C-alpha positions in Angstrom: 70.6 87.5 62.3 69.8 90.9 63.4 72.5 92.7 62.8 73.4 90.2 63.1 76.7 89.0 64.3 80.7 86.7 65.0 83.5 87.0 62.5 82.9 86.1 58.9 84.1 82.7 58.0 86.3 81.8 55.0 87.1 85.4 54.0 90.6 86.9 53.8 92.2 90.0 52.5 94.9 89.6 49.9 97.1 91.6 47.6 96.5 95.4 47.4 94.0 95.5 50.3 96.8 95.9 52.8 99.9 98.1 53.3 102.8 97.2 55.5 102.9 99.3 58.7 106.2 101.0 57.9 104.5 102.5 54.8 101.8 103.8 57.1 104.2 106.1 58.9 105.2 107.6 55.6 101.6 108.0 54.3 100.2 109.4 57.5 102.9 111.9 58.2 104.5 112.4 61.6 103.5 110.7 64.8 101.5 113.7 65.8 98.9 112.7 63.3 97.7 110.0 65.7 95.8 112.7 67.7 95.2 115.3 65.0 91.7 116.2 64.0 92.7 119.1 61.7 89.7 120.3 59.7 87.3 118.3 61.8 83.7 119.6 61.7 81.7 120.6 64.7 78.8 118.1 65.0 75.5 118.5 66.7 75.2 115.0 68.1 71.5 115.5 69.0 70.7 116.6 65.5 72.5 113.6 64.1 70.5 111.3 66.4 67.3 113.0 65.4 68.1 112.6 61.7 69.0 109.0 62.1 65.9 108.3 64.0 63.7 110.1 61.5 65.2 107.9 58.7 65.5 104.6 60.3 63.0 104.5 63.1 60.0 106.5 62.0 60.9 109.5 64.0 59.9 113.2 63.5 60.1 113.8 59.7 60.6 117.5 60.2 63.5 119.1 58.6 66.8 118.4 60.3 70.0 120.1 59.1 73.2 118.2 59.7 76.3 119.3 57.8 77.7 116.3 55.9 74.2 114.7 55.7 72.8 116.6 52.8 71.1 113.5 51.4 70.2 111.6 54.6 67.6 109.4 52.9 70.5 107.7 51.1 73.3 108.3 53.5 71.8 107.1 56.8 70.7 103.7 55.5 74.2 103.2 54.0 75.7 104.1 57.4 73.4 101.6 59.0 74.6 98.8 56.6 78.2 99.6 57.2 77.7 99.6 61.0 75.6 96.4 61.0 78.2 94.6 58.9 80.8 95.6 61.4 78.7 94.3 64.3 78.2 91.0 62.4 82.0 90.7 62.0 82.7 91.5 65.7 84.3 94.8 64.8 84.2 97.1 67.9 82.7 100.6 67.8 86.0 102.2 67.1 86.4 100.2 63.9 82.8 101.0 62.9 83.7 104.7 63.3 86.8 104.2 61.1 84.6 102.6 58.4 82.0 105.4 58.6 84.6 108.1 58.4 86.2 106.4 55.4 82.9 106.2 53.5 82.1 109.8 54.4 85.3 110.9 52.8 85.4 108.5 49.9 81.7 108.7 48.7 79.8 110.9 51.1 78.1 107.7 52.3 76.7 107.2 48.8 76.9 104.0 46.8 78.5 105.7 43.8 78.6 104.0 40.4 81.6 106.2 39.4 84.8 107.6 40.8 88.5 108.2 40.1 89.5 105.7 37.4 87.6 102.5 38.2 86.7 103.4 41.8 83.2 102.5 42.9 80.8 102.3 45.7 80.7 103.4 49.3 84.5 103.1 49.8 85.5 103.8 46.2 87.2 100.4 45.9 88.8 99.5 42.6 88.2 96.2 40.8 91.7 96.7 39.2 93.3 96.7 42.7 91.8 93.4 43.8 88.7 94.5 45.7 86.4 92.4 43.6 84.2 92.8 40.6 82.3 96.0 40.0 79.0 94.3 40.8 80.3 93.0 44.1 81.8 96.4 45.1 78.4 98.0 44.5 76.9 95.7 47.1 77.2 97.8 50.3 77.5 94.7 52.5 80.2 93.2 50.3 82.1 96.5 50.2 81.8 97.0 54.0 83.0 93.4 54.6 86.0 93.9 52.4 86.9 97.1 54.2 86.7 95.4 57.6 88.7 92.5 56.4 91.5 94.8 55.5 91.2 96.6 58.8 91.3 93.3 60.8 94.6 92.4 59.1 96.3 95.5 60.5 98.1 94.6 63.7 97.3 97.1 66.4 94.8 99.1 64.3 92.9 99.9 67.5 95.7 102.1 68.7 95.9 104.1 65.4 94.0 107.3 64.8 91.0 107.1 62.6 92.9 108.7 59.7 95.8 106.3 60.0 93.6 103.2 60.3 91.6 104.3 57.3 94.7 105.0 55.2 96.4 101.7 55.9 93.4 100.0 54.3 92.5 102.5 51.6 96.0 103.7 50.4 94.5 107.0 49.5 96.3 109.8 47.7 94.9 112.1 50.4 95.9 110.2 53.6 95.0 113.0 56.0 91.5 113.6 54.7 89.7 111.1 56.9 90.3 112.9 60.2 87.7 115.7 59.6 84.9 113.1 59.4 85.6 111.5 62.8 83.1 113.6 64.8 80.3 112.9 62.4 81.2 109.2 62.1 81.2 109.0 65.8 77.8 110.7 66.2 76.4 108.3 63.5 77.8 105.2 65.2 76.3 106.2 68.6 72.9 107.1 67.0 72.6 103.9 65.0 73.8 101.5 67.7 70.7 101.5 69.8 68.5 101.1 66.7 70.4 98.0 65.8 70.0 96.6 69.3 66.3 97.5 69.3 65.7 94.9 66.6 66.4 92.4 69.4 64.2 94.1 72.0 61.7 91.6 73.4 59.1 94.4 73.4 59.4 94.8 69.7 56.5 93.1 67.9 58.2 90.7 65.6 58.3 87.0 64.8 61.5 86.7 66.7 59.8 87.7 70.0 59.3 85.3 72.9 55.5 85.5 73.0 54.9 82.6 70.6 51.7 80.9 71.6 51.6 78.6 68.6 48.2 80.1 67.7 47.4 81.9 64.5 44.8 84.1 62.9 42.6 82.7 60.1 44.5 84.6 57.5 47.9 83.1 58.5 46.9 79.5 59.2 47.5 76.7 56.7 48.9 76.4 53.3 52.4 77.8 53.9 54.2 74.5 53.6 53.3 71.1 52.4 53.1 69.6 55.8 51.0 72.2 57.7 51.7 75.4 59.5 52.6 74.1 63.0 49.3 75.1 64.7 48.5 71.5 65.5 51.3 71.5 68.1 49.6 74.1 70.2 51.8 76.0 72.7 55.5 75.0 72.3 57.5 75.5 75.5 60.5 77.7 75.2 63.6 75.8 74.1 61.7 72.6 73.7 60.9 70.3 70.7 57.4 68.8 70.5 57.4 65.1 71.1 55.5 64.5 67.9 58.1 66.1 65.7 60.4 63.9 63.6 63.2 65.1 61.2 61.7 64.6 57.8 63.0 61.3 56.3 62.4 62.6 52.8 64.6 65.6 53.2 68.1 65.5 51.6 70.7 64.0 53.9 72.5 67.4 54.2 69.3 69.1 55.3 68.6 66.4 57.9 72.1 66.9 59.3 71.6 70.7 59.4 68.3 70.4 61.1 69.7 67.9 63.6 72.6 70.2 64.4 70.3 73.3 64.8 68.0 71.3 67.1 71.1 70.4 69.2 71.3 74.1 70.2 67.8 74.4 71.5 67.6 76.2 74.8 71.0 77.8 74.5 71.3 81.6 75.1 71.1 84.0 72.2 74.2 86.2 71.8 74.2 89.1 69.4 77.3 88.7 67.3 78.0 85.2 68.7 79.7 82.7 66.3 77.7 79.6 67.4 80.9 77.5 67.8 80.2 76.6 71.5 76.6 77.4 72.2 76.6 75.3 75.4 79.8 76.8 76.7 80.5 79.6 79.1 81.9 82.1 76.6 79.0 84.2 75.4 80.6 84.8 72.0 80.5 81.1 71.4 76.7 81.2 71.6 74.4 81.7 68.6 72.7 84.6 67.0 70.2 84.0 64.2 72.5 83.9 61.2 75.4 82.1 62.9 72.9 79.4 63.9 72.1 78.9 60.2 75.7 79.0 59.2 76.8 76.5 61.9 74.0 74.1 61.1 74.9 74.0 57.4 78.6 73.9 58.2 77.9 70.7 60.1 76.3 69.3 56.9 79.3 70.4 54.7 77.5 73.4 53.2 79.1 76.8 53.3 76.8 79.8 54.1 77.9 83.4 54.4 77.7 85.0 57.9 75.0 87.6 58.0 71.4 87.9 57.1 72.3 90.5 54.6 74.4 88.0 52.7 72.5 84.7 53.5 69.5 86.1 51.7 71.6 85.8 48.5 72.8 82.2 49.3 71.2 79.4 47.4 68.1 80.1 45.3 64.9 81.9 46.0 61.8 79.9 46.6 58.1 80.8 47.1 56.9 81.3 50.6 54.0 79.0 49.6 56.4 76.2 48.7 58.7 76.0 51.8 60.5 72.8 52.3 62.6 71.6 55.3 66.0 73.3 55.4 64.8 76.5 53.7 66.0 79.7 55.2 63.2 82.1 56.1 63.9 85.8 56.5 61.9 88.4 58.4 62.3 92.0 59.6 64.0 94.8 57.7 63.4 94.5 53.9 63.6 91.6 51.4 66.9 93.0 50.2 68.3 93.6 53.7 66.6 91.3 56.1 67.5 91.4 59.8 66.4 88.0 61.0 66.5 84.4 59.8 65.2 81.0 60.8 65.2 77.5 59.3 62.1 75.5 58.3 62.5 72.1 59.8 59.2 70.4 58.6 55.8 69.8 60.1 55.2 73.6 60.0 58.0 74.4 62.4 60.9 76.8 62.4 64.1 76.8 64.5 65.7 80.2 65.2 67.7 82.3 67.7 65.4 85.2 68.4 67.0 88.0 70.3 69.0 89.1 73.4 67.5 87.6 76.5 66.0 84.6 74.7 67.2 81.2 73.7 67.3 79.1 70.5 63.7 77.9 70.2 61.0 76.5 68.0 58.2 78.6 66.5 55.5 77.9 63.9 55.2 78.8 60.2 51.8 80.2 61.1 53.2 82.8 63.4 55.8 83.8 60.8 53.8 83.7 57.6 52.8 87.3 57.4 56.3 88.4 58.3 58.4 86.4 55.9 60.2 88.6 53.4 62.2 86.0 51.5 62.9 82.3 51.5 66.1 80.6 50.2 66.9 77.0 49.4 70.6 76.2 50.0 70.5 72.5 49.3 
């Protein structure tokens, strides 16, 4: 999934993650706090966008001075992870701003291995307060997910101020401290948003693009899987399955089920953030993005996958790209640790995936992906 997208399945906030709303009024002060931005910093939005582009999109590497972004090489990628996780969980822009402002206050958008008492990570979450183990909290995707889970449990959070919404999740000893970060968090959210969407731009050269001719160069053809690289099928029509293809009879039954389910979504529209629960329906959010297609396919087989590419790359076990089997998840774009796209090997050198906005669930070849694959995971 490219930033990817849909609400995470099987996750819920418990215990100390939440405060009752009556306590919020006490912690956040008077009602006037809902529109207060006391101490908020003036932000040069254009400078923030330039800094973000320089770090994430290969822009001008010249010096850009942005107050609050004194270590942009660390801070901006963390901001992107927080925001992309929010997109994957169907959190609107306002919620992403709340999360970014919280991380700016708690850690300066740094993944800290220390803090007050046992506080750790981007949001300074505490293992002793039920946020998870130290190792999990230091995973930016996990930490962001847990923050958003807490936020989603707060009825009416969208109508709260940034500082109130942050405080109801964080239960900070400094409940008014988040407000000053709202301008910078807003500028970051606006600057990062188009770069997340760009990953789904049909003009971007990537294996998820629509110009899949089924051909390959000599250095990518052959040898990537035991049953070929898919080039023998020639050009594969968009949303179609080659007549010669058969679900591998030797694959485990659960893999066969997952492949069959995924193939049932061929030709349905891609939807960034879609949950893939009704891909043939009229509601766009029921359509599939890349990671929800994988999650839905394996759910049909009784196998639980996490929701985003960032977490699916940790599901199952790692396998060699030269030893791909049907059912393996193949990750491209981004980095091996934080990939932004995923497809499923279905045998005979073919892959099923949901490419990007404006495209449909389709078949591509291992040959066309081989040089792009960053990681492969076997979940059955």
